[in-house]
N, C-alpha and C positions, 0 to 999 in steps of 0.2 A: 451533607447538604443536598439531598435528593429533592428535586422540584418537578412539578408537572411541566410539560412543554409549553413554551410561550415565546413572546418576543422580547428582545432586549436591545438597547442601543449600544453600538460598538463603533463610535466615531474615531477616525484616524486623525492624529495631530500632524502626520506627515503626508503630504499630497493634498489634492484639491477636492476629494470627494467626501461625502458624509452620508452614509447609508445605514438604514436600520437592518441589522442582521438578525434573523430569527434565532439561529443557533450557531455553534461552532464546535470544532472537534478537539480531541486531546490525544497526543501520541506519547507513549512511554517506551523507551528503548532499553532492551535487555541485551547487552553485547556479547553474551557468552554462548559458546557452542561446544559440543563434545568434540567436534572436529570441523575445521574450516574447509569447505569444499573448494575444489580447484577453480570453479567458475565464479566464485563469490567475490564481489568487490564492496560488500557492505561493511560497516564498522563492526566487525565481530572478531572474537578471539577465542581460541581453544586453550585447554590445559590449565584453567584457573581452578584453584582449590576452594574448599568450603569456606575458608576464612576470608578469601578475597570476595567471594560472592556475598557472604553475610555483610561485609563492610560496604559493598556496593548497594545492597538493599537498604541499609541504614542511611547511606548518603542520598539515595534518590528520594527516600521518604522525607529527609530534611529539605531537599530542594522543593518538593511538592508543597510542604508546609509553608514555604515562603512565597508561594505563587501569588502573582498579582492578579486578583480576580476583578475583572471589569464588569461583572454582572451578567454577561451574556451566557445564556444557558448552554451547557455542554450536552449535546445529544449523541455523541459518539466518543468512545474511548478505545484506543487500539494499542495493544502491547505487541511490539515487533522486535526484530533482532537482526543478527543473532538468532537465538532460539529461546524464547521465554520459558519454555518447559525444561530448559537446561538448569533452571533454579528450582528449588522446592515449590510445590504448589502453594504451600502455606505462605511463602514469601511473595508470590504473585498476589495472593489474597490480601496480604498486608499492604502492598503498594496500592492496590485498587481501593482499599479502605481509606488510605491517605488521600487519594484523588477525590473520593466522594466527600471527605471531610473538608477539603480545601476549596473545591469548586462546586458550582451549582449544577450537579449532574441530573439530567431529566430522569423521571421515574421509568420511562420507557426507552432509555438510552440503549443504543447498540453497543455492546461491550465485547470486544474481540480479543482473543489471544492467538498468536501464531503458535504452532506446535510441530514438533518432529515426531513422526510415527514411532521412532525408536526410543523415545523418552516419554511416552504417554501410556498410562494404564488407567483402569477404571477408577481405582481409589484416588489417584491424583486428579483425574478429570472431575470426579465427584466433588472434591474440595473446591476446584475452580468454579464449578457450576453453583455450588452453595454460596460462594463469595459474591456472585452476581455476574460472572461471565456468561453471556448468552449466545455467543457466536465463537466458533473455533475454525481456524484455517490451517490445514495440514500441508506441509511441504513435501508432497509425495514425489513429484517430478516424473516418475515413470512406474509402470507396473511390470517392467522387465528387469529381472535381477542382474543380468549382464550389464545393461545400461546404467543401472544404479551404481554398480561397482565402478564403472568407468567414469562417473562424475563424483566419486568420493562420498556418496550417501551412505550412512551407517545403518539404514534400515533395509528390510527386504520387502518385496511386493506383498507377501502375506502379512507382515507387520503393519503395512499401510492399510490393508483391508481390515485387519483386526482393530486398528486405532479408530477408524471411522465408526465401526460397530460399537466400540467401547464408548465413544463420545455420545452416541445415541443412547446407550444404556445409562450413561451418567446424566442424561436429561437435556443434552444439547439438541435443540430443534433446528438450529441454523448451522450447517456444516459446509465448509468450503475446502477445496483442495487445489493446490498449485500443480500444474503439469508443464513440462518443457519439451519443445521439439527443436529440431535442428541440432541434436546432440551428436557427438562424435560417433561415427559408424551406425547411426540410427537409420533404419529403413522405414518406408511407408507402412508396411504391414505391422511392424512393431508399434508405430504410432497409432495406427488404427486400433490395435488390440488394447493399448493403454486408454484411449478415449472410450472405447466400449466398456471396459471394466469400470471406469469412473462413472459412466452413466448408469451401469447396472447397480452400483452402490447407492444410487438415489440421493447423491449429495445435492445441496441446494444451490451451490455456486461453484463455477469452474473458472479458474484463472489459467489460461493456456498461453504461455510465453515462448517466443522464439529465443534461443540462446544468443546472447550477445557476449562476445569475447572482449573483455576489458583488459587494458594494459595493467600490469602489476599483479595480475592473478596468475595462478598456476597454468591455466589454459592460455593466458596471454603469452607466457614464456614459451610454451610449446608451439603456439601459432607462429611466433617470431622465428622459430627454428624450423618451421615447415613440418612439424611433427604432430599436427592436430587434424585428423581426417574427418573434416566436417562434410555434411551433405551439401550439394550445390544449391544455388539460389532457386532453381526451378523446383527441385525436390522439396525445399523448405516451403516454397509457396504452395505446393500441392498439400503439404501437411496443414498449413493454415486453412486452406480452402476446405479440406476434409473436416477439420474441427468446426469450422463455421457452419457448414451444411448439416453435419451430424448433430451438433448441439441444437440447431433450430428444429430438426426433426424430433428431437427428444423433449422439446418444450422449453429450451433455454434461450432466452432473449439475449442478444449481444448489445450490452449497454455501454461497452468501452471496447477499444480495439482488441484487447486481450481477455476481457472478462465477459462471462456468460452466466445468466442467472434464471432460476425459476421466478415466476411472478412475485414481486414484493420482497425479493431477497438480495437486491442490489446492496453492495457494500457502501453504507452511508458515509463512512469515513472518507472513502475515495472521492465521493461527490464534493466534499468540502475542498479537497485538493484541486479537483478539476475546475471548480468555480473560482479558484484563487482567493478563497476566503480565509480569515484569520483562524489560527488554531494554536493550542498550547503544545509545548514539546518539553519532555523531561528525560534526563539520562545522558550518558556519555555520547557525544556526537549528535544528539537529537537537535532538530531544527524546530523553532517556533516562529510563528508569524503573528505578531501582536502589535497593535497600534501603529501599523505601517512599517515596522522594523522586523527584519528577518535575522534571527540570532542562531548561531550554531554553538553548542556546548563543547567543552574540552573533550577531545576524542578518546583518549585512553582511559579505561576504567580506574586505573590507579590514580592518575592525576585528577580525574573528575572526583573520585571519592574523597581524596584529601581536601580538595577545595570545597566541596559541598558540606562536608562535616565541619569545616572551619567557618562556614558561612561566607566564604569568599566569592568573588565574581566568577561565574562559570563560563563566561563568554569567550569563545575562541575567535569568532568572527561575527561582525554585525554589518548588515547592509540595509540601507534605506532606499528602496526602489523609487525612482522618480515616477510621476504619474504616467509618463510615456512608457516606462518599463512595465508598470502595473497593467496598463492597457494591453501591451504586447503579450505579457505573460497570460493574461486572462483569455486572450484569443487563442494562443497556442495550447494552453491547458484545456480550454473548452473544446477544441477540435479533436482532442483525444476521445471525446464522448461521441460515439457513432450514432447514438439515438438522441440524446439530449442536445448535444452540440453547444453552441453559444446562444444563450438566451439574450436576444437583442434588447428586450425591454429591461431586463436586469442590468445589462451593460449601460444603457442610457441612463438609468436611475443612478448608477454608481459613478459614471464619469461625465454625465451631461453631454454626451455626444453619441451618435449612432455609428457603429463600425463602418457602415456603408458610406458615410460622409467622411470618416477618418481615413479609410483606405479604399477609395473608389476604384483606382486603377488596379490595385492588387486583387480585389474581390472580383472585378470584371474579368480579369485575366484568368483567375483560377476557376471561375464559373464557365468561361468559354472552353477551358481545357477539360471540363468535366470532373474537376477535383472537389469542388464544393457546391452546395446548393442552398437556397433560401426557401424555406417553407413556412409561411406565416411569419412569426416573429422569432424564428430559429434559423441559425446558420450552422450547417454541419458538413462533414465530409460525405461525399458520395461513396458508393461501393468501390469505384476506381480509386478514389482519394484515400481509402483505407490503406491501399498498397503503396501509395505515394504520399503518405501523410507528412513525411518530413519536408517535402517540397512545399506543401501547403502551409505548414506551420511557420517555416522560416521566412515566408513572405511578409510576416507581420513584425519582424525584428526591426 
């Protein structure tokens, strides 16, 4: 159901706003990994056999076929995980075909798959490119082999470099890589070398995240025992600052706190999230936000597969945010965008109120503290606010 880009009505039955949305996104969750990393708290699972994966693919195709299409054009499709490339490329292609059959996907849609450098080769990447994937995001994390082993990654630095080149050879013109700083025992020179190698590869998009130690992960357990040797806050801040300055020197604009891009290569899927716009979600643990309702699917692949193949309800949780919550979420998510920020005109159109009238005290305080600024019809974090973004965002709860 590929369509040219255009506008479509997507009114909410929950809440008080009614706004015309030009487009919306679609997220597809592949929960499998060859090995679950010690820092990962995503809904992902290792050790599944071919039979379980094949059954999951059948199940997600069934869910997609039953999708409630509201007519809004889908301009981004994002396969995340887990590791999507942990399943056969032909299976990813089959799922994408199901999405295109069920939803009005724009002819020029951004269609992304996440990938592990250790499970990507030219042949498989060529299958994905031929199926319609036009953007790929590799979870590289570091170009230092010792650090990669320390965070349980299964690929080497050379395999990461080879994977980027293989993607180019397969025809991917839009390549992104994820990098992490603040890793156990990581030094500033190691981080500098990783960033330089990423820039030398000429990728289109860089996601550079600080490690966050989450409870329930392997790193969370080690941290609780005092056995996780992390860099201090000052060193982690130095790593962030180096990444920001070096990326700018290399021509990468910072369009989100952790994301940098060459001109025109912003991740359009992320923009839907940061604007708090509706999106489809398919797969185990996937979240959708449709018609004012946020739904989370059954988490485990086995339970999800049984229910999806039986045509049963896949909802594990459902939330209907109030208008007050929607406004707060829109502010907090928008402030993650260091360049675009919160579009005040879009906010007024959606909620019939200007944020400056809704939160006059909070905005005045954050402005006087130098954390946010208003330029024209945009409210955004200042450079100082990027470092203290949590304080700025929580003000709108």
